[in-house]
C-alpha positions in Angstrom: 0.1 -0.2 0.0 3.0 2.5 0.2 2.2 3.7 -3.4 -1.4 4.3 -2.6 -0.9 6.1 0.6 1.6 8.4 -1.1 -1.1 8.9 -3.8 -3.4 9.8 -0.8 -1.2 12.1 0.5 -0.2 13.9 -2.6 -3.7 14.5 -3.7 -4.8 15.4 -0.4 -2.0 18.0 -0.3 -2.8 19.1 -3.9 -6.6 19.6 -2.3 -7.9 17.1 -5.1 -9.0 14.8 -2.1 -10.8 15.8 1.3 -10.0 14.0 4.3 -13.0 12.0 4.1 -12.1 10.8 0.5 -8.7 9.6 2.1 -10.4 7.9 4.9 -13.1 6.2 2.4 -10.1 4.5 0.5 -8.1 3.4 3.4 -11.0 2.3 5.6 -13.6 1.1 3.5 -11.7 -0.9 1.0 -10.5 -4.3 2.1 -7.8 -5.4 -0.6 -5.3 -3.3 -2.5 -6.8 -3.9 -5.5 -10.1 -2.5 -4.3 -8.3 0.4 -2.7 -6.5 1.0 -6.1 -10.2 1.0 -7.8 -11.7 3.2 -5.4 -8.8 5.9 -5.5 -8.9 5.9 -9.4 -12.8 5.9 -9.7 -12.9 8.6 -7.1 -10.1 10.6 -9.0 -11.6 10.4 -12.4 -14.9 11.5 -10.9 -13.3 14.7 -10.1 -12.5 15.4 -13.7 -9.6 15.5 -16.2 -7.3 18.1 -14.0 -7.5 16.0 -10.8 -7.0 12.9 -13.0 -3.6 14.7 -14.2 -2.5 15.4 -10.7 -3.0 11.6 -10.0 -0.8 10.7 -13.1 1.8 13.2 -12.1 2.2 11.7 -8.5 2.1 8.2 -9.8 5.3 9.3 -12.2 7.1 10.4 -9.3 5.8 7.6 -7.0 6.2 4.2 -9.3 8.0 4.9 -12.4 8.0 1.2 -13.4 3.7 1.4 -13.1 3.3 4.2 -15.1 5.6 2.6 -17.8 3.6 -0.3 -17.7 0.4 1.7 -18.2 1.6 3.7 -20.7 1.5 7.0 -18.7 5.1 8.0 -19.7 5.6 9.3 -23.2 7.9 6.9 -25.4 8.7 6.9 -29.1 6.3 3.8 -29.6 2.6 4.1 -28.0 2.2 2.1 -25.1 -0.8 -0.1 -24.3 -1.9 1.5 -21.0 -3.4 4.5 -22.3 -6.6 3.1 -22.1 -7.7 5.5 -18.8 -8.0 8.4 -21.4 -10.3 6.5 -23.5 -12.6 5.7 -20.8 -12.4 9.2 -19.6 -13.2 11.0 -23.1 -16.2 8.3 -23.6 -17.6 9.3 -19.9 -17.2 13.0 -20.7 -18.9 12.6 -24.0 -22.0 10.7 -22.4 -22.1 13.8 -19.8 -21.8 16.4 -22.7 -24.5 14.4 -24.7 -26.9 14.0 -22.0 -29.2 11.5 -23.7 -31.0 9.2 -21.6 -30.7 5.3 -22.8 -26.8 6.2 -24.0 -24.9 4.7 -21.0 -24.1 1.1 -22.8 -23.0 2.9 -25.8 -20.4 5.0 -24.3 -19.2 2.3 -21.8 -18.7 -0.1 -24.8 -17.2 2.8 -27.0 -14.7 3.6 -24.0 -13.7 -0.2 -23.4 -13.3 -0.5 -27.4 -10.9 2.1 -27.9 -8.8 1.4 -24.7 -8.6 -2.2 -25.7 -7.6 -1.1 -29.2 -4.1 -0.1 -27.3 -3.2 -3.7 -26.5 -3.3 -5.7 -23.2 -2.5 -2.7 -21.3 -5.2 -0.8 -22.3 -7.9 -3.8 -22.4 -6.6 -4.5 -18.6 -7.1 -0.7 -17.6 -10.3 -0.8 -19.2 -11.5 -3.6 -17.0 -10.1 -2.3 -13.9 -11.7 1.1 -14.5 -15.1 -0.4 -15.5 -15.2 -2.9 -12.4 -14.4 -0.2 -10.1 -17.1 2.2 -11.6 -19.8 -0.8 -11.4 -18.7 -1.5 -7.7 -18.6 2.1 -6.6 -22.0 3.1 -8.4 -23.8 -0.1 -6.8 -22.6 1.0 -3.3 -23.8 4.4 -3.8 -27.1 3.5 -5.1 -26.4 5.6 -8.8 -27.3 3.9 -12.0 -28.6 4.4 -15.4 -30.0 7.7 -15.1 -27.5 10.2 -13.0 -25.9 11.5 -16.3 -29.2 12.9 -17.3 -31.8 15.4 -16.1 -34.3 12.6 -15.0 -33.0 11.4 -11.7 -32.1 14.7 -9.9 -29.9 13.8 -7.2 -29.1 10.3 -7.8 -31.7 9.1 -5.5 -32.8 5.8 -7.2 -31.7 2.4 -6.4 -29.3 0.5 -9.1 -30.4 -2.7 -9.7 -28.5 -6.1 -10.4 -30.0 -5.7 -14.2 -28.6 -2.2 -14.5 -24.9 -3.7 -13.6 -25.0 -6.7 -15.6 -26.2 -4.6 -18.4 -23.4 -2.2 -18.3 -20.7 -5.0 -17.6 -22.2 -6.8 -20.6 -21.2 -3.5 -22.9 -18.0 -3.3 -21.2 -17.0 -6.9 -22.2 -18.4 -6.2 -25.7 -16.3 -3.4 -26.2 -13.1 -4.6 -24.4 -13.4 -7.9 -26.7 -13.6 -5.9 -30.0 -17.2 -5.7 -30.7 -18.5 -2.9 -32.4 -19.6 -0.1 -29.9 -22.4 1.3 -32.3 -24.5 -2.1 -31.7 -25.3 0.1 -28.2 -25.7 3.4 -30.3 -29.2 4.8 -29.4 -31.2 6.7 -31.6 -31.1 10.3 -31.5 -27.6 10.4 -30.8 -25.5 13.4 -32.5 -22.9 11.8 -35.0 -20.1 13.7 -33.4 -20.2 11.2 -30.6 
């Protein structure tokens, strides 16, 4: 846990995380993998600037991990840049704000990440699994990105999570994300 603890301290000092956020990662997660997934999902939820601050801290704390994830530039593209693909798909989903589009964006983000190779596919799986786990615990679900569920008070069902994971796997395994494309989605997405 030294890298995760160090990242938590860095992000707290940079005011990306609150004390409550830090405690949530360390106290509510039982395994190292769960802590890492929780931290990644939490920081991604705070936006691109927060994500970049985490990447910058990771570069200082664990260079080898950053190289394997593709966070360090090199002459040839590295496979782990998939986190950016997931982030772009999520941002597009929020921007489009179209009910019923979540599966498309999840399939698209996973598909684009997996195209980067095994590291991208792995990163997509880690992020997707973490997102589903966190959303399930928070009671957030399919309608939180549009205006039909103000405040996110609805309970997330097992069917929603299963459908999300099916779309995630479809994209990661090379399936065409357009299978999930909803009617009315602008062509820029």
